[in-house]
C-alpha positions as CSV (number, residue, x, y, z in Angstrom):
1,M,85.7,80.1,-51.9
2,R,82.6,81.1,-53.8
3,K,79.6,82.4,-51.9
4,K,76.2,80.7,-52.6
5,V,72.7,81.9,-52.6
6,E,71.0,81.4,-49.3
7,L,67.3,81.9,-49.6
8,D,66.8,81.3,-45.9
9,K,68.5,84.7,-45.5
10,Y,66.0,86.4,-47.7
11,D,64.4,89.4,-45.9
12,N,62.1,91.9,-47.4
13,S,60.7,93.2,-44.1
14,W,61.7,96.7,-45.3
15,Y,59.0,96.5,-48.0
16,N,55.6,97.7,-46.8
17,P,53.0,98.2,-49.6
18,G,50.2,99.1,-47.2
19,P,48.1,97.9,-44.3
20,R,47.5,94.1,-44.2
21,W,43.7,94.5,-44.1
22,K,43.8,96.6,-47.3
23,I,46.0,94.1,-49.1
24,I,43.7,91.2,-48.1
25,I,40.5,92.9,-49.2
26,W,42.1,94.0,-52.5
27,L,43.4,90.4,-53.1
28,L,39.9,89.0,-52.8
29,I,38.4,91.7,-55.1
30,N,41.2,91.1,-57.6
31,I,40.6,87.4,-57.6
32,F,36.8,87.5,-57.9
33,I,36.3,90.6,-60.1
34,F,39.5,91.4,-62.1
35,K,41.1,88.0,-62.6
36,S,37.7,86.5,-63.4
37,S,36.8,85.4,-66.9
38,L,33.3,86.8,-66.3
39,P,32.7,90.1,-68.1
40,F,32.0,92.3,-65.1
41,P,30.9,95.8,-66.1
42,Q,33.5,98.5,-66.5
43,F,31.9,100.9,-64.2
44,L,32.2,98.4,-61.3
45,K,35.9,97.8,-62.1
46,I,36.6,101.5,-62.3
47,K,34.7,102.2,-59.0
48,L,36.7,99.5,-57.2
49,L,40.0,100.7,-58.5
50,K,39.2,104.3,-57.4
51,M,38.1,103.1,-54.0
52,F,41.5,101.5,-53.6
53,G,43.4,104.6,-54.6
54,C,44.0,104.1,-58.3
55,K,44.1,107.4,-60.2
56,L,42.0,106.9,-63.4
57,G,41.2,109.0,-66.4
58,K,38.1,108.6,-68.6
59,N,37.3,105.8,-71.0
60,V,39.5,103.1,-69.4
61,L,38.8,99.6,-70.7
62,I,39.9,96.7,-68.6
63,K,39.3,93.3,-70.1
64,P,38.7,90.0,-68.1
65,N,41.5,88.1,-66.4
66,V,43.6,91.2,-65.5
67,N,45.8,90.9,-62.4
68,I,46.5,94.2,-60.6
69,K,48.8,93.8,-57.5
70,Y,48.2,97.2,-55.7
71,P,45.9,99.7,-57.3
72,W,47.1,102.4,-54.9
73,F,50.4,102.3,-56.8
74,L,48.7,102.8,-60.2
75,D,47.9,105.9,-62.3
76,I,46.1,105.4,-65.6
77,G,45.3,108.2,-68.1
78,N,42.4,108.7,-70.5
79,D,41.4,106.3,-73.3
80,V,43.5,103.3,-72.1
81,W,42.9,99.7,-73.1
82,I,44.2,96.9,-70.9
83,G,43.8,93.5,-72.6
84,E,43.0,90.0,-71.3
85,E,45.5,88.4,-69.0
86,V,47.6,91.5,-68.5
87,W,49.6,91.3,-65.2
88,I,50.3,94.6,-63.6
89,D,52.8,93.5,-60.9
90,N,53.2,97.0,-59.4
91,L,55.2,96.5,-56.3
92,A,56.2,100.1,-57.0
93,H,54.4,102.9,-58.8
94,I,53.3,102.5,-62.4
95,S,52.1,105.5,-64.4
96,I,50.3,104.8,-67.7
97,G,49.6,107.8,-69.9
98,S,46.6,108.5,-72.1
99,N,45.8,106.6,-75.4
100,V,47.9,103.6,-74.3
101,C,47.1,100.0,-75.4
102,I,48.5,97.2,-73.3
103,S,47.7,94.0,-75.3
104,Q,46.8,90.6,-74.0
105,G,49.2,88.7,-71.8
106,A,51.6,91.6,-71.4
107,M,53.4,92.0,-68.0
108,L,54.5,95.1,-66.2
109,L,57.0,94.0,-63.6
110,C,58.2,96.4,-60.9
111,G,60.0,93.8,-58.8
112,N,63.1,91.7,-59.2
113,H,65.8,90.2,-57.1
114,N,69.4,91.2,-56.6
115,Y,71.3,88.1,-58.0
116,K,74.6,89.5,-56.7
117,K,73.5,89.2,-53.0
118,T,73.5,85.9,-51.2
119,G,70.1,86.8,-49.7
120,F,68.5,87.4,-53.1
121,D,67.3,90.8,-51.9
122,L,64.1,92.3,-53.3
123,I,64.5,95.2,-55.7
124,V,61.5,97.4,-56.6
125,K,61.5,100.2,-59.3
126,P,58.7,102.2,-60.9
127,I,57.6,102.0,-64.5
128,T,56.4,104.9,-66.6
129,I,54.5,104.4,-69.9
130,E,53.9,107.7,-71.6
131,N,51.1,108.8,-74.0
132,G,50.3,106.8,-77.1
133,V,52.4,103.8,-76.3
134,W,51.5,100.3,-77.5
135,I,52.7,97.3,-75.5
136,G,52.3,94.2,-77.7
137,A,50.8,90.9,-76.6
138,Q,53.0,88.8,-74.3
139,A,55.5,91.7,-74.0
140,I,57.3,92.4,-70.7
141,V,58.3,95.7,-69.2
142,C,61.0,95.3,-66.6
143,P,61.5,97.4,-63.4
144,G,62.6,101.0,-63.8
145,V,61.8,101.2,-67.5
146,I,60.4,104.4,-69.0
147,I,58.6,104.0,-72.4
148,R,58.5,107.3,-74.1
149,S,55.6,108.8,-76.0
150,H,54.2,106.7,-78.9
151,A,56.8,104.0,-78.7
152,I,55.8,100.4,-79.6
153,L,57.1,97.3,-77.8
154,S,56.4,94.5,-80.2
155,V,54.7,91.1,-79.5
156,G,56.8,88.9,-77.1
157,S,59.5,91.5,-76.6
158,I,61.2,92.4,-73.4
159,A,62.0,96.1,-72.4
160,S,64.8,96.0,-69.9
161,K,65.9,99.6,-70.7
162,N,64.2,102.8,-71.6
163,L,62.5,103.1,-75.0
164,N,62.6,106.3,-77.1
165,S,59.6,108.2,-78.5
166,Y,58.1,107.2,-81.9
167,K,60.3,104.1,-82.2
168,I,59.4,100.4,-82.6
169,Y,61.2,97.9,-80.5
170,K,61.5,94.1,-80.9
171,G,63.2,91.2,-79.3
172,N,64.8,90.0,-76.1
173,P,66.2,92.4,-75.1
174,A,64.1,94.8,-77.1
175,E,66.1,96.7,-79.7
176,E,65.0,99.6,-81.9
177,V,64.0,98.2,-85.4
178,N,62.1,101.1,-87.0
179,N,60.4,104.5,-86.6
180,R,56.7,104.8,-85.8
181,I,55.1,107.0,-88.4
182,L,51.5,108.0,-87.8
183,S,49.3,109.2,-90.6
């Protein structure tokens, strides 16, 4: 007899991203400041992220409508651009290097579910994005992925495995299609 998924057995009580009060206050700030279409000043966004434990470099640009799950699990280097409607779903740590562009609508997903378990157990894994990387619009980075220095994940592509330095990736799943040559 085949087993079946039993979502009533789902239990993620082991997962504790922080104190409830901190999560609730951040949720409100995220909704009203970061996920807003209003162009709140960068200095305000930077100050709020730092207050909630995000490690930030210089010259970080965060466009409107950006969703950040837990800033205390986020490190961002210098000269980073984060486009409109980016979703940083960092249930685990995300490290973003310097000179990185994350284009509009991209998703960084640290969580997933174990489809082999009847209880659909939660899985969380960190994401590392090294210096000089470009994540294209509507691209998705899956849990546990490392994107090496100066790689490109093209528009609408899905990175489900590590990407090598100075390579261009395209598709679902993302496959290497070319070298990135800078002049």
